[in-house]
C-alpha positions in Angstrom: -29.8 -19.4 55.1 -29.4 -20.2 51.3 -26.3 -19.6 49.2 -26.2 -19.9 45.7 -24.1 -22.4 43.7 -21.2 -21.1 42.0 -22.1 -20.3 38.1 -20.6 -22.9 35.7 -18.1 -21.6 33.4 -20.5 -21.5 30.4 -23.5 -20.4 32.4 -20.4 -17.4 33.5 -19.5 -17.0 29.8 -23.2 -16.4 28.9 -23.3 -14.1 31.8 -20.7 -11.6 31.3 -21.2 -11.8 27.4 -24.9 -10.6 27.7 -23.6 -7.7 30.2 -21.3 -7.2 27.8 -23.9 -6.8 24.9 -26.0 -4.8 26.7 -23.3 -2.1 28.2 -22.2 -2.2 24.4 -25.7 -1.2 23.0 -26.0 1.4 25.5 -22.5 3.3 24.8 -23.5 2.6 21.1 -26.7 4.1 21.2 -25.5 7.1 23.0 -23.3 7.9 20.1 -26.7 8.3 18.3 -27.6 11.1 20.5 -27.2 14.8 21.8 -25.7 13.2 24.5 -22.8 12.3 22.4 -22.0 15.8 20.6 -19.6 17.0 23.6 -17.3 14.3 23.3 -18.0 14.1 19.4 -16.8 17.6 18.4 -13.2 17.5 20.1 -12.6 14.2 18.6 -13.7 15.0 14.9 -11.0 18.1 15.8 -8.3 15.7 16.8 -8.9 13.2 13.8 -9.0 16.3 11.7 -5.5 17.6 12.9 -3.9 14.1 13.1 -5.0 13.2 9.5 -3.4 16.6 8.1 -0.1 15.9 10.0 0.0 12.4 8.9 -0.6 13.3 5.4 1.6 16.4 5.2 4.2 14.0 6.4 3.3 11.2 4.0 4.3 14.0 1.3 0.2 13.5 0.3 -0.8 16.9 -1.5 -3.7 18.8 0.5 -5.2 21.3 1.6 -7.4 22.3 4.4 -10.3 24.4 6.2 -9.8 24.5 9.8 -13.4 25.9 10.1 -15.3 23.3 8.3 -13.0 20.5 8.9 -12.5 19.9 5.3 -9.4 18.2 3.6 -9.5 18.8 -0.2 -7.1 17.9 -2.9 -7.0 17.9 -7.0 -10.2 15.2 -6.8 -11.6 14.4 -3.9 -13.0 16.2 -0.3 -13.0 14.7 2.8 -15.3 16.6 6.0 -14.1 15.3 9.2 -17.6 15.6 11.1 -20.5 13.2 12.9 -19.2 9.8 13.4 -15.9 10.0 11.6 -14.7 11.1 15.2 -14.1 7.0 16.2 -16.6 7.7 19.1 -18.6 4.3 18.2 -15.3 2.2 18.6 -14.6 4.1 21.9 -17.6 3.1 23.3 -16.8 -0.5 22.0 -13.5 -0.6 23.9 -15.1 1.1 27.1 -17.5 -1.2 27.3 -14.6 -3.8 27.3 -12.4 -2.5 29.6 -15.1 -1.7 32.2 -16.3 -5.5 32.1 -12.6 -6.7 32.6 -11.8 -8.0 36.2 -8.7 -5.6 37.1 -7.8 -3.0 39.8 -8.9 0.1 38.5 -5.2 1.5 38.2 -4.9 -1.5 35.5 -8.0 -0.8 33.8 -7.4 3.2 33.4 -3.8 2.0 31.8 -5.6 0.0 29.5 -8.6 2.4 28.7 -5.7 5.2 28.1 -3.4 3.5 25.9 -6.1 1.6 23.7 -8.0 5.1 22.9 -4.9 6.4 22.0 -4.4 3.7 19.8 -8.0 4.1 18.4 -7.6 7.8 17.7 -4.2 7.1 15.9 -6.2 4.3 13.9 -8.9 6.8 12.8 -6.2 9.2 12.1 -4.8 6.4 9.9 -8.0 5.3 8.5 -9.6 8.6 7.5 -6.0 9.5 6.1 -6.4 6.4 3.9 -9.9 6.8 3.1 -8.6 10.5 1.4 -5.8 8.8 -0.3 -8.4 6.4 -2.0 -10.8 9.1 -2.9 -8.3 11.3 -4.5 -7.2 8.4 -6.5 -10.9 7.7 -7.3 -10.5 4.4 -6.2 -13.7 2.2 -7.0 -12.8 0.7 -3.4 -13.5 3.5 -1.5 -16.7 2.8 -0.6 -15.9 -0.6 0.4 -13.3 0.7 2.7 -15.1 3.2 4.1 -18.5 0.9 4.8 -16.7 -2.3 5.2 -13.4 -2.8 5.8 -12.3 -0.2 8.4 -15.2 -0.8 10.5 -15.1 -4.4 10.5 -11.2 -4.5 11.2 -11.3 -2.1 14.4 -14.3 -4.5 15.6 -12.5 -7.3 14.7 -9.3 -6.1 16.8 -11.2 -4.6 19.7 -13.1 -8.0 20.3 -9.7 -9.7 19.6 -8.3 -7.9 22.8 -11.7 -8.5 24.8 -11.0 -12.1 24.1 -7.1 -12.2 24.9 -8.3 -10.6 28.5 -10.8 -12.7 28.9 -8.2 -15.3 28.7 -5.2 -13.7 30.8 -7.8 -12.9 33.8 -8.5 -16.8 34.0 -5.3 -17.9 33.4 -4.2 -15.8 36.2 -7.3 -16.2 38.7 -6.2 -19.8 38.2 -2.7 -19.8 38.7 -3.1 -17.5 41.8 -5.7 -20.7 43.2 -3.0 -23.0 42.6 -0.5 -21.1 44.7 -3.0 -20.5 47.7 -3.7 -24.4 47.3 -0.4 -25.0 47.4 0.2 -22.8 50.4 -2.9 -24.0 52.5 -1.2 -27.9 51.9 2.4 -27.0 52.3 
């Protein structure tokens, strides 16, 4: 009988990161394929209606064309289609949740709350980009291509780091309690 030696913390960390990177690449790659279309279209519709609602409640003048998912102002129009849905961020978040060492019920709760928050952030992102475009801000492309995507990915990865630390801390506390019960 051969038994494998337990992985060192460094090797476990590297293995987990390789698995995380592979799963993330797979899920994000799927957002480029026709496989994503059944998910993307309802997410675009949700983003469109959410952005219209938010702009209306903020008092931002605009008109909408629901058939084209187009929000128009005096100087700018934004069409909510393609990857405006936030599908890539949701794919990354799903990869994070899939690799958490939590019971399925807790994973489901984290996934539901996180997905709702990501959809809400996406609506805020689109509304912000619309107001930048309407104001003819030269920083529109900077926010559209760099600041918003980087911030969203950074928050998801920060969540992953916090959850890794929390699960390790919880596991260490459980081991300490078990050792105390065994010796006590």
